[in-house]
N, C-alpha and C positions, 0 to 999 in steps of 0.2 A: 320828149322822152323817146329813146330809140326803141325800135321793134326788137323782140327777142329773136335770137338767131341760133337755135339749137342745130345740131348736126342733121342735115337733110340729105339722105343718100340719093334722092331723086333730083337734086339740084343740077341743072344743066342738061338733063335728059329730055328727049322728045316726049311730051306728056301723052301723045297718042301711041307711043311704042309700048308693046306689052312687056311686063317685067319678067326677067328670067328668075329662076329659083333663088339664086343668091341675092339679087336685088330685092326680091320680095321679102326675103328673110331680114335683110338689113333695114328695110323700110319698117317692117312690123316691129323690129327690135327698137328702132328709133322712136316709133309711136309709143311703145310700151314705156320707154324711159322718160319721155317728155313730161314735165309737170302738168297736172290737170286739176280742174276744179269741178266738183259734181254737186248739183243743187237739188236733185230729185232722187232720193233713195229712201225706201221704206225699211226701217230698222229690222223688223221681223222678216220682211220679204227678202232681205239680203242674207238670211241665215243659210249657211251651206247645208245641204241635205244630210251629210254625214254628222254634222253637229247636232241637228235635230234628232237624228236616229240615236246618237249617243245619249242625249238627255232622256229620250223616251225609254231606252234600255235601263238607265239608272233609276228611273221613276216607275218602271214596269207599266208604261202606257203603251197600248197597242195602236200604232199609227200605220199599220200595213196598207191600209186603203188609200194612202195619199202618195205612194211612190210607184214609179214604173219599174220595169224589169232591170233597167240599167241603174237604178238607184236614185234617179231624179224625181222631181215632183211631177205628179200626174194629174192633169185636169183636162176637161173637154172644151170649155168655153169660159167666158168671163165670170158668170155666176158660179161655175164650178171652181174656177181659180180662187174666188173669194172663200168658198167653202174649204178648200185645201189650205189656204193661207191661215184661216182662223183655226183649223184643226191643228196645224203645226204649232200655233201659239199655246196649245194646251200644255205643253211641256215647259213653257216659260212662265214659271209661277213665283219666283222669288227674286229679290234684288241681285243675289249672287248669280242666278241664271242670266240676268241681263248684263252683269259684269262680264261673264264669260262670252256672251253673245257679242258684246261690243268689241272685245278684243279680237274675236274671230272675224267680224265684219271689217274692222279697220285694217287688220293685217291683209285681208283679201284685197281691199281697195288699194292699199299702199303698193302692193305687188304690181299694180298697173299705173303707177306714177301719180296717183291722186294725192295732192298735198293739202287739199281742203275739201271737206265734205259736209253737207247739211243733210241730216237724217230726220225723217218723220217719226216722231215718238208719240204714242197714243196712251194717255192715262187710262183708257178703257182696258188696255192690256197690262198696264203697270199700276196695279192697285185698285182697279175697278172704279176709277174716277174720284177716289177719296184723296183729298189734298195731302194729308199726313202720310198715307201710304205712298203716294206719288213722290213725295220728297225723298223717301228712302230709296225708291227705285232710281230716281234721278241722281242721287249721291253716288250710287253704284256705277251708273253709266258714266258720270263725269270722272270718277276715279279711274275707270278703265280707259277713258279717252286720254287722260293724262299719261298713263302708262304707254299707250300706243303712240302718242305724240313723241315721247322721249325715245321710244324704241324704233319707230318707223318714219318719223317726220311728217305725220299726217295730223291735221287739226280738224276736230269735229265741233260742230254747233248743232243745236237741236231746234226743230220746229214742232211744237206741240200740235197734234193733228186729231181733229174730230173725225169720227167714222160716220159717214153720211147716213147709211142705212140703219144706224142705231137711233136716229131721230134727233130733233132739235133740242129736246130737254137734256139728253145725254151730252150733246155738244156744248151746252152751257156749263156742265160740270167740267168738261175738258178745258173750256176757256177760263174757268176759275183757276184750275190747276196751272194753266199757262200764266195767268196774271199774277198769281202768288209766287211764281218762281222765275219771272222775267228778269233778265240780266245779261251778264257776259256770255253765258252758255245757252240759255233759252232765249232766242232772238226773234222767233217768228211764230205765227199761228196759221194753220191751214186746215183743209178738209180733204179726205179721200173717201174711198168706199164706193158703193154702187151709185153711179152718177144718174141713174134713171129714177131714183127715189126722191120724190118731192122736187122742190125748186131751191135754187141758191138762196133766194130771199128768205126762205123759211129759217135760215140759220143766221140772219142778220144780227140778232141780239148777241149771239156768241162772238161774232166778229167785232161788234162794237165794244164788247168787254175787252177783247184782246187789243184793239186799237187804243183804248183808253190807258192800257198798260204799256203803251209805246212799242208794241210788237209789230213787226212787218207782216204783211198778209199775203197769202197765196191760197189757191184752191184748185182742185181738179175740175176741169171743164173742157169741152170740146174733144173728148176722147170718145166715149160711147154716147154722150149727149151731143147734139148738133150745135151749129153756130149760136142758136138762141141761148144755150147754156152758158156760153162765153159772154154774151151780152148781159145776161142776168148777173154773172159774177162781177163784171165791171160796174154795172149800175147799182146793184143791191148790196154787194159786199165791199166794193171799192178796193179791190186787191191791186197790188203792184206787179205781181207775177201770176201766171196761169200754169198749172200743171198740165202738160200735154198741149192743149189748145190747137191741135193740128187741123181740126175740122173747120177752123176759121176760113180755110182755103175755099170752102164751099160758098163763101159770101165775101166778095172782094171789097165791098163797102166796110165790112167788119175788119178785114185785113188792114185797110187804110186807117181805120180808127185805132187799132192796136198799135200800128206803127207811129201814128201821130201822138198818141198818149205815152209812148215809150214803155208800154207794158212788155215784160219779158216772158217769153214762152220757155218753159222747162220741157224740152222735147226729148222723147225717149224712143228713138226709131226702132230699135230691136224689140222693145215691148209692144209697140203698135203692130209690128209684123207678126209677132208670136201670138197676139190675141186676135188677129184676123182683120184688123182695120184696113191693112194694105197687103197685097200679095207678096211684095218684096220691097227691099230698100229703094230700088230704082223707081218704084211707084209712090214712094213717100213724098209728102209735100214740103219737107224741110228746106230744100233748095229754093222752091218757088216762094215760100214765105220769106226767106232771107233776101231774095232778089227784090221782093216787094217792100223792103225796108223794115221788116219785123226783126227785132232783136231776139235771136234764138240761142239757146244753150243746148248742150247734149248731156244726157244722163242715162243711167241703166235701169232705174225704176225698182225692179225686183230681180236682180241679175241671175241668181240660180234658177229661178222659175223660167226665165227666158233664154237660158244658155248663152249669156252675154257677159261682157265686162267692158270697161272703158276702152281698152285696147281694141277689142272686137268691134265696138261701135264705130271707132274712127277708121278702122281698116275697111269696114263695109261701106262707109261713106266715100272712101277713096275709090273703091271698086265701082261704085254706082255713079258717082258724080265727079271723080277725078280730083277731089279735095286732097291736099297734101299738108306738109308740116306748116307752111304759112297760114293756111286756112284754119288748122287746128289750134295754132297759137292765138289767132284772132278769136276763136270760140272760147278759149281759156280766159282771155282778157275780158270778154263779154260776161262770162260767168262770174269772174271776180268783181266786176263793176256792179253786178246784180245781187251779189251775196248779201245775206242778212247778218253782217258782221260789223264790228267796230272799225272805225277809220284807221287806227294804228295797225290792226290785223290786215286790213285790205292793202295798206301800203307795204307791209311785209310780204304778202302773197304776190303782189306785183313784182317786187324785187326778186323773189324766188323764180318767178316765171321768166324774168329777163336775164338771169345769171346762170340758168341751168340748161 
């Protein structure tokens, strides 16, 4: 199979030479237009602040404490980020709210060339973990996804996600929701939330339920938890992907194990910098992980919270590591290969990557 060859304004240039203003514009425009695949996106965390403010106004909910003077989300650290995140979800109370949210999120992603997206969906926020209520929310999300696909050419699949700091029993309810709705749209199960609460193995029952329903598995680890949290995820939950996973770099034996097992890391560089794991992208370990043989992908996590998007992620990687269009195409193919989707859809996405 031939490699994709989109327009590359940097082709033939000296990679060490600084870009003038016109070349930088052309490069960023080419990056924005190139097809992309995103595997790590929190549905509520992708809500534009203006969208949340509009809903709050319609529902007469006071959310003034979660925005900064410029209108963005305001938080001090990771625990405060979780507080603001959950406060924003207060206005997302009905299936119709999630229908509107899905349209807003997918339009936003499509503007940056995303042709396929996997979004983390939590039954805790969509019906309180009740299966019947979850079905209603899910129907609304799927309908909106279909509208967005026809309008913008972006395909959405859902990963049902337990919230770690809500505890193992609540995770079991989320897993039941996942198992009851597994299929073409709901293709995976995972866990997010406060990584410092408990151990990965505490949630093994929920992950076993999802596995029995033939769902693919991922979990957040190696972000605020150290390398041991990744070892626990691999050993106790038997996941095939890790959300973040970047702190594996602190244990090279673990890096070798991840590479040998073919476990994929859903890396979110902008998020890691925004939340203080690393001072800047240049200090981020994504390049070292890739050079060590780890299969990495790039995503935005909660883009409005971290003032990022898929175009911005790639542009920053270019500025820090010199990665260009060929490297970004390779990242896209890695993401498609790791996607929790059907084989016919995977084949279609590969073709889109190669012909655009």
